[in-house]
VOGUBA-739139 format. One record per atom (N, C-alpha, C, O): x, y, z. Coordinates in steps of 0.001 Angstrom, whole numbers, plus 500000, padded with zeros to 6 digits. Example, Ala and Ser with C-alpha at 12.3 -4.5 7.8 and 13.67 -1.06 7.14 Angstrom:
<lummis>
513190494310507800512300495500507800513200496700507800514236496681508465512850497750507080513670498940507140512900500030507870513409501138508039
</lummis>
This chain:
<lummis>
731989615408034503733016614497034989734295615274035269734590616246034573735063614857036284736349615519036536737319615227035402737265614163034785738203616175035132739167615956034068740494615507034651740792615752035820741296614835033807742623614410034210743563615599034121743502616374033166744435615745035118745314616900035182746788616557035035747605617464034885747154615295035072748561614925034946748646613458034557747731612674034810749763613108033936749994611736033482751476611438033636752321612236033231751794610274034226753193609898034387753317608389034206752436607625034602754423607980033603754667606555033372755394605940034558756249606581035170755058604714034877755758603983035923757175603685035434757358603158034336758164604017036240759552603845035817759979602383035754761000602059035147759198601495036383759525600074036356758721599290035313759016598125035046757714599926034729756850599230033770756280600257032805755389601024033169756779600278031592756378601299030606754959601114030096754476601939029320754278600046030514752881599860030116751918600414031155750705600392030950752448600912032273751620601392033380751765602903033515752871603443033464750631603575033687750611605028033817749723605413035005748790604700035373750052606562035583749262607090036690748689608440036301749338609232035617747462608694036746746750609927036432746091610454037691745894609716038657745751611737037677745059612334038815743941613214038291744086613868037259742816613228039012741678614051038602741670615367039361742299615509040410740941616326038803740765617621039447739470617596040264738885616537040491739049618745040686737833618924041488736651618180040869736401618293039669735923617415041696734780616643041212733452617339041475732414616678041489733453618645041683732225619346042049731169619278040956729982619455041231731588619023039715730611618929038629729953617557038560728969617373037844730492616599039298729877615269039357729931614784040804730654613840041120729161615433041682729240615133043123728886613692043444728159613026042707729421613232044568729157611878045025727749611763045585727147612757045991727236610555045604725948610312046271726118610548047765727243610585048262725013610707048485725085611052049906725843610002050717726663610351051566725577608723050463726264607657051207727752607648050893728590607504051783728059607803049626729462607785049207730185609025049728731335608947050160729503610166049684730110611407050158730427611321051643731460611821052086729539610685052423729780610543053856731016609696054117731780609975055042731213608677053316732361607791053487733660608483053147734673608272053814733642609316052104734882609918051605734967611408051922735665612146051227734271611855052952734244613272053289735566613806053859735946614927053522736274613062054697737481613659055309738677613690054357739672612997054568738563614497053322739630614562052312740781615468052741741900615336052245740502616386053664741512617382054014741564618511053012742429619384053088740619618493052055740580619528051016739145619667050521738244619968051304738929619449049222737604619580048624736651618520049185737101617462049624735321618796049177734360617816049703734461616462049002734336615417049640734687616483047689734853615251046943736344615068046659737003616013046226736882613886046891738335613711046822738901613769045405738231613426044431740161614215045321740930614009044098741188612503044007741334611823045023741241611998042781741421610563042582742732610275041864743063610917040868743472609301042384744673608802041720744302607505041017743744606598041636744608607413039739744217606258038939745435605548038377746436606176038034745335604251038289746349603432037630745764602906036332744696602295036333746455603138035230746024602637033930747099601758033323748286601930033597746672600812032492747616599855031910747304599623030441746151599439030052748363599636029633748211599311028218748174597799028054749088597092028479747109597317027433746963595886027172746646595703025709745521595947025273747629595277024954747497595178023497747074596536022946747849597490023012745867596640022408745432597904021818744435598632022708743720599517022239744379598265023999743449598896024923744212599570026063745298599138026449743616600638026587744127601257027803743059601059028865741941601555028727743398600337029922742429599920030927742753600574032270743890600515032739741745601198032883741894601702034237741751600513035181740692599888035239742810600202035918742805599001036751742501599284038222741913598447038906742902600469038712742715600782040127742467602274040302742918603090039498741742602618041363741485604024041710741581604168043229741038603356043978742281605215043670742315605508045104742092606998045331742693607823044643741234607354046289741048608764046638742252609271047444742878608518048190742555610548047277743708611154047949743244611935049169742235612640049132744000611795050245743688612509051480744892613356051915746040612916051846744597614580052362745616615477052903745409615579054410744292615860054843746431615365055221746276615575056664745815616999056943746245617936056271744946617163057927744401618485058249745502619484058580745359620680058326746606618990059149747709619877059532748354620563058343749055621561058511748129620044057143748722620657055945747996621939055535748547622744054784746781622135056013745986623332055699745889623552054184746269624600053661745377622543053510745266622620052048744086623488051623744204624277050685742959623350052298741806624174051944741115623696050680741435622641050132740164624495050233739377624154049041739246625382048157738762626427048592739687625243046902739613626357045951739234625805044583739698624737044184738398626530043881738022626117042529739240626132041617740018627085041618739396625068040840740486624960039866741871625084040494742806625572039859741995624646041723743298624643042381743524623275042990743386623085044198743871622331042140744082620969042602745481620496042293746407621296042150745627619189042191746902618583041833747062618677040321746233618158039574748101619324039879748305619561038446749555618901037898749772618915036686750384618323038757751614617702038271751904616405038996751676616297040201752410615414038264752864614149038812754265613867038298754583614164037146755102613294039152756442612897038733756840611647039502756607611548040707757439610699038804757864609444039429759352609522039702760154609620038773759729609479040988761126609542041364761689608172041669761179607164041178762736608124042473763353606858042840762572606202043964761717606820044598762892604917044199762290604140045297760770604171045244760098604134046275760238604239044026758798604214043773758064605322044518756975605119045055758685606495044537758063607668045138757366608474044057757979608862043063756076608722044262755292609541043349755133610926043968754645611054045091755546611970043234755420613340043707754191613990043074753877613753041907753506614810043861752286615472043415752414616967043670752720617384044787752184617766042649752270619225042771750873619803042901750017619587042043750650620536043977749371621186044243749498622670043929750518623285044240748470623249043314748544624641042889748688625610044060749563626475044036747846625481045084748013626364046233747253625836047439746300625068047310747703626271048633747045625916049879746307627133050437746125628130049738745887627046051692745130628154052279745966629415052460745424630499052671747284629273052380748182630422052507748694630902051152749656631667051074748035630439050084748384630811048708749745630298048269750336630842047336750249629267048920751535628691048547751354627418047736750487626606048060752147627224046693752160625931046018752805624900046932753628625241047782752432623652046758752956622583047617753335621377046768752785621162045687754286620591047276754639619317046662754547618244047733755185618346048780753742617205047466753551616089048372754094614823047715754556614849046574754032613725048448754499612467047882753680611291048406753055611352049465753710610232047626753127608946047997754153607864047677754886607971046694754204606852048480755091605723048229754274604587047628753412604007048288754559604275046357753786603236045660754412601874045948754944601212045057754334601482047199754910600217047633754031599057047183752913599247046705754567597849047347753794596655047010752526596626047856752585596780049076751416596434047228750138596412047921749421597743047949748292597832048430750074598797047428749445600124047448748085600096046767747129600679047278747984599434045632746739599463044870745721598438045361744596598390044863746109597626046327745160596670046908744417597263048098743485596648048615744819598444048532744170599129049650742975599908049108743114600666048148741831599731049702740620600413049238740353601737049946739364602409049654741231602115050876741018603348051611741724604533050978742234604446049861741745605638051705742434606830051240743923606555051046744519605759051771744507607216050067745963607301049931746358608639050550746112609693049962746965608601051727747280609825052461748684610299052122749656609563052286748778611529051652750064612056051206750924612482052393750417612766053478752215612520052166753162613110053109753862614252052375753708614411051164754626615038053116755289616193052510756792616109052723757257616206053859757565615929051647759022615887051795759567617259052177758950618287051896760720617260052816761345618521053220762101619099052024763226618695051731761477620032051354762059620653050172762187622149050393761450622742051181763131622748049686763329624198049774762987624796048420763693624585047434761897625541048389761536626203047136760779627480047440760245627645048537760730628388046469760098629686046718758637629514047123757917628701046543758213630267048098756812630269048513756355631720048626756277632261049729756057632346047507755711633776047525754472634110048338754362635214048870753529633161048442752338633419049226751376634415048601750548635001049297751482634612047278750587635576046634749577634910045710748772635591045075749615633574045631748660632864044791748941632946043304748159632439042500750050633580042923750356633750041504751388632742041002751836632833039859751763631791041838752799630835041453752316629383041530753034628537042062751130629073041020750696627676041072751607626800040226752004627177039123751929625632040751752756624688040005751843623810039155751023623056039679751997623918037852751087623224036936751743622110036144751099621503035288753014621826036411753689620729035720754869620289036561755460621092037284755213619008036466756255618441037303756994617353036519756386616603035756758319617278036718759124616253036063760326615927036935761003616828037429760591614639037123761762614216037890762986614192036987762934613694035862764108614747037502765376614764036771766415614029037602766802614523038661766887612851037155767898612129037937769272612791037814769622613340036769770036612726038894771390613262038946772284612186039572771916611581040579773450611950038978774363610936039503774755611253040950775051612400041286774752610220041799775173610335043195774388611409043954774935612130044788773111611491043647772261612532044227770817612058044127770480611332043191769948612447045067768538612024044972767816612546043744766763612022043382768365613574043093767732614130041905767034615444042178767040615961043295766435615968041124765728617244041196764315617078040660764033616179039868763445617954041104762126618089040495762098619382039692762359620461040224761783619262038420761520620444037601760040620745037725759201619901037408759714621948038186758320622354038372758102623662037634758982624522037601756927623808037045756670625029036291755562625847036930754446625367037127755894627103037254754922628055037779754294628771036586754868629707036028753127628319036217752497628732034955752256630230034846752559630836033818751715630828035896751248632213035778752370633224035610752143634333035125753585632846036009754705633790035953755828633301035043756903633901035011755590632214034302756589631683033364757938631452034036758973631924033566757905630707035159759138630375035860759296628859035957758357628139036295760505628398035651760872627001035855761630626914037176762624627613037372761165626064038072761820625879039363762536624531039365761933623504039054763825624537039715764589623305039858764764623059041359765475623798042040764106622015041863763988621780043304764852620588043705764695619488043176765750620818044630766702619813045105765999618824046030765524619205047100765929617550045622765263616548046448766083616172047678765562615548048603767365616545047696768161616333048901767794617345049978768102617149051154767136618428049574766724619455050503767842620353050975767686621056051974768984620347050273770143621133050696770176622507050033770351623526050701770006622523048727770150623765047970768821624491047834767760623872047755768900625795047810767715626586047483767286626267046054768119625967045199766008626334045809765515626082044453766050627134043494766125628319043817766415626672042316766799627581041261765533628060040551764691627250040166765402629360040380764259629935039681764755630460038337765577631375038284764247629873037251764683630234035913763536630921035186762591630254034766763598632239035030762566632931034245762651632486032787763742632327032241761504632288032170761487631817030790760557632684029950759587633253030449760877632768028673759987633410027706759746632422026575760565631534026337758636632571025885758236631605024869757983632317023548757315633349023486758535631734022505758481632327021173757815631348020213758205630184020120756817631835019511756068631007018564756517631321017132756736632484016794756655630296016296757050630548014907755915631198014126754739630988014420756284631976013145755295632574012244755479631988010849756463631298010582754545632262009979754612631735008616754329632851007617753561632682006670754964633983007849754740635127006969756039635892006770756788636115007721756301636291005535757481637103005257757332638512005810758306639262005875756119638875006209755876640205006761756160640278008258756099641355008852756473639125008874756696639065010316758065638467010605758631637788009748758601638700011779759813637994012190759559636491012190758411636050012256760623635713012116760482634256012078759817633734013354759073632754013320760096634404014485759475634031015757758979635294016445759555636370016286757906635150017206757398636280017979757173635842019422756720634730019692757498636737020327757378636409021739755904636384022148755139637291021818755520635323022876754136635161023285753835636004024518754701636210025369752627636476024603752168637195025783751830636219026902752085636499028073751256635074026542750848634095027537750973632698026961750338632371025957751800631868027604752005630506027115751251629466027939750753628488027382751158629658029259750432628745030151750946627307030044750227626408029607752196627110030450752787625775030416752150624895031483752056625280032649751707623693031064751077622770032005751572621342031849750984620418032410752651621151031089753205619811030960754708619855030769755220620712030048755427618926031416756874618813031283757230617365030976756598616437031480758252617185030140758784615857029850760277616002029587760732617047029122761034614961029881762496615000029770762974613772029016762511612662029279763910613962028067764397612834027268765828612441027600766439611664026866766369612960028683767740612650029057768665613831028923769711613871029570768307614788028102769128615990027960768280617238027731768680618344028096767129617059027137766285618196026788764973618133027556764381617068027729764538619298028010763261619405028696762224619933027712762434620954027056761107619224027621760030619639026735758889620215027567758564619713028643758289621287027037757226621995027741756034622126026799756186622546025652754868621771027279753665621887026461752661622785027176752509622729028396751987623606026393751058624557027017749613624068026952749259623179026178748816624677027785747380624447027796746747625799027483746628626635028379746339626036026243745832627360025868744754627868026830743692627261026973745044628962027467744173629564028480743247630540027758743688631579027268741975630200027697741056630933026823740988632417027122740851633221026199741079632805028392740951634227028713742190635017028300742151636245028233743299634307028021744542635005027701745136634669026342745977635411025834744709633559025747745433633050024576745394633997023385746369634090022639744298634688023197744203635593022038745078636834022205745287637578021247745584637057023404746520638165023601747825637923022850748611638850022654748058636676022428749275636341021699749231636770020235750258636756019556748061637147019747747933637468018318748737638717017980748461639806018483749723638543017131750533639645016615750589639521015090750000640322014364751307638503014628751369638254013193750063637594012733749591636639013349749502638101011670748223637574011182748313636109010779747303635404010766749513635648010449749651634240010050749348633297011217749066632117011007749406633818012443749139632983013617747747633189014210747362632505015159746999634128013650745688634441014226744793633208014308744202632949015356744684632463013248743777631320013223744150630295014286743273629732014942745457630048014459745904629060015449745537629505016864745069628698017668745749630788017170745423631269018507743915631305018734743449631010019834743157631660017717741704631700017869741105630308018001740011630143018540741828629307017505741381627916017643742011627251018870741816626059019107742759628025019640743396627554020872744292626341020615744223625338021325745119626453019600746045625378019257747206625352020247747821626392020485747523624198020830748629624113021782749974624121021071750052623927019858751025624346021839752387624405021318753302623542022176753061623349023368754355623029021549755378622248022236756701622988022125757116623376021033757363623181023267758632623896023313759716622957023838759418621928024444760964623319023601762074622530024111763203623422024579763437624488024011763912622982025629765058623727026140766078622727026676765716621750027333767355622978026390768408622123026920768651622450028389768684623619028773768822621420029201769108621641030610770512622216030768771438621806030068770666623150031673771943623808031920772533623300033233771807623100034207773841623093033260774497622558034458774291623463035672774155622981036796774270624768035442774151625671036589772725625741037150772469626479038101771801624976036566770477624870037164770480623900038345769533623860039130771551623125038459771639622110039496772786622458040426773917622019040217772501623235041442773520623640042396773416622736043613772386622698044286774479622016043887774487621092045001775310621697046142776395622235045922774787621602047336775471622142048514775690621032049535776253621277050602
</lummis>
């Protein structure tokens, strides 16, 4: 089964959440279904956007729509390179962060969750807002987490995390300012008098962002091929070998938001 890659709460209803699936190649569609949903603009089987709702003590999936990319976007098809971030902005705009396209660039698309959106049984076709952000074109900057940051008298910013290079990108939704690129390092606590109180990690693999109004929280997805490289202090060996995730926090800085 495809796994869920992002989760975001509806800003107008705290009981409603949206999720997106990754590549469905491990659970391919039947021939009739595949023929119907073939023009995805990307992978043969579509990424799925799901609506879930909390009802008393149950979480119920209420609606599902397949996502379509216009051919002009040149998204292409790559293993483990799908939509990894969701963020809910103003005017019921849902932003989607894609790891990379055919030119090895990360992309950010959007959908308008207008009234009747979930009553449509066809593709949900994304559009691309005019944003200015780094596009290295080397495939090493996939965006694996996304968070909307509101700013007074401004459309706001998208905080996006480039996992492979430990960079936080602050993207101006007005499209005026160049994206701010904030290099980050991650330090894990130790529990031994023989080690420093914190040790710098070799690989954190941040794949989740959340904001509480002043502080940005970052959660990692332990990357099995790299996570054991973090082992330094023996007090942390067991946690890294068990691929235990970590939660980090950082205060937002005013100079991350440059308005032009």
